[in-house]
Every structure is written in structure tokens, then in C-alpha cells.
C-alpha positions as CSV (number, residue, x, y, z in Angstrom):
1,M,56.0,41.8,139.9
2,T,58.6,40.4,142.3
3,E,59.2,36.6,142.5
4,R,61.3,34.3,144.6
5,T,61.8,30.5,144.3
6,A,62.1,28.3,147.4
7,L,63.0,24.7,147.9
8,I,60.8,23.1,150.5
9,A,62.9,21.7,153.4
10,S,60.2,20.4,155.8
11,A,60.6,16.6,155.9
12,H,56.9,16.1,155.2
13,G,56.3,19.0,152.9
14,L,53.7,21.7,153.6
15,H,51.2,19.7,155.6
16,A,49.0,21.2,158.3
17,R,51.5,22.6,160.8
18,P,54.2,24.0,158.4
19,A,51.5,25.3,156.1
20,S,49.9,27.1,159.1
21,L,53.2,28.7,160.1
22,F,53.8,29.8,156.6
23,T,50.3,31.2,156.0
24,Q,50.4,33.0,159.3
25,A,53.7,34.7,158.4
26,V,52.2,35.8,155.0
27,A,49.1,37.2,156.8
28,K,51.3,39.1,159.3
29,S,53.3,40.6,156.5
30,G,50.3,42.6,155.2
31,V,51.5,41.9,151.6
32,K,49.4,40.0,149.1
33,V,51.5,37.0,148.2
34,T,50.8,34.1,145.8
35,I,52.4,30.6,145.8
36,S,52.5,28.1,143.0
37,K,54.2,24.9,142.0
38,P,55.5,24.4,138.5
39,E,52.7,23.3,136.2
40,S,50.1,23.8,138.9
41,K,47.6,26.5,140.0
42,T,48.5,29.7,141.8
43,V,46.9,30.3,145.1
44,N,46.7,33.0,147.8
45,A,49.7,32.2,150.1
46,A,47.7,33.4,153.1
47,S,45.1,30.7,152.6
48,I,45.9,27.5,154.4
49,L,43.4,25.5,152.3
50,G,44.9,26.9,149.1
51,V,48.4,26.1,150.2
52,I,47.5,22.6,151.3
53,S,45.6,22.0,148.0
54,L,48.9,22.4,146.1
55,G,50.2,19.1,147.7
56,I,53.7,20.5,148.3
57,E,56.1,17.9,149.3
58,S,59.7,17.9,150.7
59,G,62.1,18.8,147.9
60,D,59.5,20.6,145.8
61,T,60.2,24.0,144.4
62,V,57.6,26.7,144.7
63,T,57.4,30.2,143.4
64,L,56.3,33.1,145.6
65,S,55.1,36.3,143.9
66,T,53.9,39.7,144.9
67,E,53.4,43.1,143.4
68,G,55.7,46.0,144.2
69,D,59.4,46.1,144.6
70,E,59.1,47.1,148.3
71,S,57.8,43.6,149.0
72,A,61.1,41.9,148.1
73,S,62.2,41.7,151.7
74,V,58.9,40.0,152.7
75,L,59.5,37.4,150.0
76,D,63.1,36.9,151.2
77,D,61.8,36.2,154.7
78,L,59.1,33.8,153.5
79,V,61.7,31.9,151.3
80,A,63.9,31.6,154.4
81,L,61.0,30.2,156.3
82,L,60.2,27.6,153.7
83,E,63.8,26.6,153.3
84,R,63.9,25.5,157.0
85,D,62.7,22.1,158.2
86,L,59.7,23.3,160.1
87,D,58.9,19.7,161.1
88,A,62.1,19.6,163.1
89,E,61.4,22.8,165.1
């Protein structure tokens, strides 16, 4: 299993618009990715309802996970996306 940690930079967390951009990027990658907050559930990162249900706020740390070492670059790209302020773009 490959994991990466990301610090959420969007000013309002992963609400509808940033969550949509993130889940679309996951779906386009073709890789099964999960996302979780510490001491919370783990959800399919391609599911907007799952991601929003985590209540991820600005400054929260999340963990992205996937199977297979070849998926490391996908996780790196997703972390870079989460660590941008998508509300400002």
C-alpha cells in the first residue's frame, strides 16, 4: 500500500467546489484511491459525497492511500492539488 499525507490549503476546506475538483482528478487517474482524516472513516476518494462527509476543513491533514507502487505518482499529483488553495483559483 502506498500512502501520502496532505495538508488542506483551500480556505474553506473541501466543500462542494474543491471536493468536486479533487474527486474528478481521482476518477481521471483510473486508480482506486481512498482518503481519510485521523480518527475518522476512510472513504473512496472518487466519491464526492464520501469526501464531503469527512468534513475536511482548511488546515486539516488527510491521508491518501492506494494499492501498488506504480500509483505513487498519482498520489503525488493529488497531494499537490489538495495543497493548493482551490478556493482562490
